[in-house]
N, C-alpha and C positions, 0 to 999 in steps of 0.2 A: 686771810683773814677780817673777819665780819665783828662788827662793833661788841655784838654780844660773845666774844672771844675775848675781849681784850678784859682782863684782871686789873691793868694798873693803867691809869690815867694821867697824865703829867699836866698838871695845869702849869700851862706855859709860862714864863715872863715875856712882855715883850721888850724885846731888847730895844735900847736908843743911843742915839748919837751924842755928842756932847752937847748938843744944840738943844736936846729935848726932841727931835725928829726922830721918828720909827728909822731902826736900823734894819734894813729888810735883807741885806747879806748877812748879817748875824741872824737874823729871825729862819732864813733858810739854814743856814751852819747847824743852830740850835734843833732846829725838826731834823736833819737827819741823824742826828745824835738820838734822838728820841724813836726814831724810824729804825735804826739799826740794834736798839736794844729791844724792840718790838712792842715799847708803848705807845698807848693810844696819847692823842695831844686834846688838851680843850684850849680854845683858844679865848681872850679876854675875858677871862673872870677875873676875879679881885685879885690872883696873882697876878695877872696880865694888865692890871691896872685898868681894866677896860672902861670903868666911870671915868675914867679922867682923858680918853680918848675921845676926841674930836670926831662927829658921824661921817667926815671922809676920811678920816685915819683909819676908823673902823672897817669900812669896806674897802679900801685899798689893800687890808691888811687880809682881810679873808679872800678877795679876790686873786691876793697876790698867792695864798698858801694854796686856791684853790686850782690856780695855773702850775703850780707847782704837783700838786695831786700828789700826796705821799703817799708810801705804798704801807701806809699803816691809816686806823680810821681817824676821824678828824670831828670833834664837836666845838662848837661856839656858843658864847654865853649869852644869855640874854639877860639884861639886869636894869633897873630903873622903879619907876614909878608912874611913866605916865602907857598908859594902855594902847593908845594909837600908834604910839611910836616903837614900842616894842612890837607889836603884830607887824607894821608896815616893815621892820627890820628883820623878823623872820621870813616875810613873803619874798625879800630881794634876797635870801640867801637860799630858799629851796630850791633855785636852779641851778645851783652851785654844786662841786665838787666836795663836800662835806655826807657826812654818816648820821651825826644827832644834834641835840640842841641842849643846852641846859637853862632850866629855865628857873630863875631866881624868885622867891616870896618877894613880892612890893616892897619898895624901900620907905622907910620914915612913918607912910601910914597908918601903920597898924591894924589893919582891919580884921575885921570879926572873921567866923567861920564862912560864913554867905559870899560874902566879899571876897576874901582866899578861893573860894572853890572858882566862881564866876571868873575873877582874876586868870586864873591857870587853866578854866575849861575854855574862854578864850584865845590865849596863846598855845592853847594844843589844836584848835580849832584850824588854827592862821599855819601851824606848820604841817607840813608834809614829809618828815621826817621824825622817826622815834627821840624822845625826850625824858630828861632826867630831872626830876624838881631838887630843889635845893633848901633842902633846912640851914638856917646857918642866923639861929637868932642873937648872936652875938653882933654879927652887921646890920643885920635889918630890921633889930629890935621887937621881933615878935616871931613865936613857933606857928611851923605849919600842924595846925591841929590833925593828929590821926585818922580822923573821921573823916576829913576832908580829901587825904590821900585814899581811903577805901572808895570812897564815891566817885575818885576819878580813877579808878583802876581799870574798869571796862572800855576806858578810852581808845582807840586804836592806834593814837600816839604816845600813851601812857608806859612807856620803857622801865622807869627805875627812879630811886631816889638817892641822893647825895645826902647823908645824915650828918651833919657837924657842927651839933650844940654841945658835944664833948660830955654828954652823960649818956651812962648805958639805959638808965631805965629809959627813957625817950628813945632810944634805938629799940628797945624792947616791947615798946607801946606800938612803935611802926610795924615791928615784925609778927606781933601777935594780931594786929587790926588787919594787915594784909600778907597772910603767909607766903603768897607766893611771889609777892613783888622783890625784883633784883635792889640790894640795898647797898651801897658801897660808903665806906666810910669817907669822910671828908677832913678827916684827921689822921695826920700818920701814925702819932703816937697811941690813937687809940684801936687801930688795927686788929692788932692781937688779941684783943677785949673782944671787940665784935664779930670776930671770929668764932668765939664761942658760943654766938648766940646766934650765929647764920648769917654772917657778913659777905659778900659774893665779892669784892675787891675794893680796890681803893683809889680815889682822886688825891694825888700825892704835889706836895710842894718840896719834899725832899728829892724826889725823881729828876728837877733840873738838875740838879747838882753832880745827883749819883744815879745816874738811869740804871745803870745795870745793877747795881747793888741793891737799890731798889725793890726791884723787879723780884732779885732773891728774896729780899726781904718779904715781900708778899705771898711769892710761892712755899717759902715757909710759913710764913703765918696759916696760909689754908692749908697746908699740911699739919697743925700745931706743933711744928717744932720749932719753938721758941726759945730753948733754952742758952743759946748763945746773944740772945738780944739783949738782956740787964744792963750789963756795963759796958754798951757800944750803943744801943739805939735812942735810947730816950734823952743821954746827955748830948748826943747828938742834934736830934730833934729841937731840944731847948734852945741851942747855939743857935740854929735857923729862926727861931722866933723870939730869940732876944729882944730884937725891938720889930716893930711891925712890918708884917710880911708885905712887900719880896724884897725890904732891903737888904737881910744879909744874904738872901738869896743870889742876888745881881752884885754885892761886892765878892761873895765866893767864886761867881763865874766869871771874875773880871781878873782875880787871880788865877785862875785855871787858865787862862787864855780864851775862853768860850768864847766873850764877848768884849765888844772895845773898851764901851764903858758903864760904870753902875749908874748912868743917870736916870731918874724917876722924874714924875710930875707932882708936884707941890700939891698939899702938904706932907708930902714923903720927900724925905730927904737922906741921902749914906752919912750926913752929917751925924745923924741921930746914933750912929755905931762907933761908938768912941774906942770902944776894945776890941779888936778883933782876933786876939789869941784864939780864944775858945771856938771859934768859926773854925781856925785852919786847924787847931787840934783835934775836932770834930772831924775833918775833912781827913786826916791821917789815919783816925781810927778805923771809919767806915771801910779805907781804903784798905788797910788791912786785915778788917773783918769780910771783905768781899774776898778777899786773895785766899780765904783759907774756907770759905764756905759756895765758892762758886762751882757749878757740875762740872766736874772735869771731865773731857774729852779727849 
């Protein structure tokens, strides 16, 4: 299976011990779950608290996963606002057993179109792997202009776009400007809507806790067979985002026994999640849905 065959990428959490250190045993365990489901793995995106990790920790994580060499594609997040630092990070990862990079628009600085294009072109030049660009104005403070994506389309390392503005009009602008570019939804709840406009797949938070069920959700969405979704998936996804991601996801993964601790890096804390009942009900609801909609063998 190559990265181009993947329709579901899991934006993987970074499991941590109660003292805040990286839980490598837990990391290997949850990677195996994603591998078994046939999902691609995104390391150190926003769900993986990539910006809260130190440089040495990030190196140790990507080396650890490279050594495991999972039987499913691995993508590595690249995010920040220091171009030299991000380019160095990419060059250090080029020789490892990874398949792609996720390039986030620069944080905080709010560049114009010229600066945005130069930022991404520099990162694409540094890479020896295919790259997915990431439009998430809710976190970065600025949209990637569709014209920038169009100008970068012919770069040899430009592979795809992750669109997470939450606005179908933004998605259509990218699709109309660069019709041959693969576009993935970065928002679990928006996938069925984006598919109607030609979406290629999903980069998911939900698949951390529901790897097989979310895979089926993606398959049915791409087949436009969504009649069973309305009473199940929207409320479940709302429960996963009732407070800042990845707080609910980590709490539920502990409840399921998949990781040992819901520890996060401040300013995120599991204390924000006061009411867990809707989260547990969502887990039951998705489990029931999947038992009724999985492919019978």
